[in-house]
N, C-alpha and C positions, 0 to 999 in steps of 0.2 A: 842610328838609322833616319834617313828623312821622312816626312811626314807629307802625304798631299797636302797644298793650298787650299786653301777654300774658295781661291777665285783667283782668276789671272794666272800670266804664267809665272813661271819660277824664276830664277835670276840670273835669267838668257840663257841659260845650260839644259839645251834639248828642246824637243818640240811640244813636250807639254808642260805643265803644270807641277808634277810630281814625278821626282826622281829619286825616288826610294825605287828597293827589289821585289815590292812582293803587289798581289793585285790590290786593286783600288777600285773604288767608286767613282765614275766618268759621266759629263754631262757634254753630249754632242748638240751641234746645229749645224745643218746645212744651208749654206748661203747659196746655192744653186737650187734647191726646190724648195726652203723652208722647212722643211722637216725639222724636228728637236725630240731626241731620244736619250734617254739614261742605260746604264749597264754596268752590273756589280762585276764588268769581265775588261775592266782598263787599265793599262799597264803605260810603265816608262816609257816615252817617246813611241808611243804604239799604236796605226791608226784600225779604227773601224769602217767598215762600208755601209754607205746610205742605204736603207731599204728600195727607198723610190728611185734616185735616179745614179747609184752605184759610187758616186764617187768618194775617196779614200779623205778620213776624217779625222784629225786629232782634237781630244775632247780640249774644250774650253774652260773645263773647272774639272777639279777630282778631289779627291777627300777620301779618308780613309774608312774601310768597311765597318757597315755596324753589324750587330746579327743578322738584323733581318733583312741588310743587303745581302747577306750569303748565304739565305737558304735558296732551295731548288723549288719553290713554288712560282715562279713566274715565269714568262716565257722560255723556250728550248732557246739555249746558247746555238746561233747559226755560227759553227763555225767555217765554211766558207766567204765568210763578213768582217772575222777578225783578223788582225793584221799579228796575232802572237798565235793565234792557232795555226796559219800560215806557216809563222817561220820555224816554228816547233813541228809542225805535221801531225798535230793530235791537237785533241780539246784542253785548251790551258789553263782548263779548272783541275784541271788533275797535274798542271805542274807547282812546285814546291824548289823554295830557294835553301839550300844548305849554308849557314857559318862556317868560313875557314879561321881557323885559332891563329895561323902563323901574319896574316894580314888581313887589314879590317875590312876586305872584299869582299860581295857576295859571288857564291858560285854555282851558277845553274846546274840544277839535277834534279832528277824524274824520281819520283820514289816509286820504284815496282815494289813486286810483292816478294821478290828476292832480295830486294834491301831491306825491306821491311824484318822478314825471316832472321835475315843475318846480325841486324840489329838487335834485334828480339832476344836470339841466341845467346849476343853476346853480353847483354845484360842479364841472362842466366847465369852464366860462365860466373860477372863479376859477383852477382847475389850467392853463390855460395862458396868462393873464395873468401 
């Protein structure tokens, strides 16, 4: 799995430094209004919109999430200004990836209550046999 880079762009592949499949921590800087911010809801090749001038920006730096980055004690996530939320149609913090066994690509998948229930039932059946 690719890991977020600590600084700069990746190897020329994509719009962001991080080219992995999971949410990461990103740092943004708007060149139009000089606003800067950081977000624990940063994704590969995905923009966030500046709160001041509404320009869509890609992070200049991304890194792996740390436990403190992933808590819900910060400001609320503004879905209307998040490229991933816009693409998904719901809050990107609910988004998960499943690894496929037949190839090494990641498949995007939402873990719904139904998915979790089916998986738990299958694990219980497997445990009984």
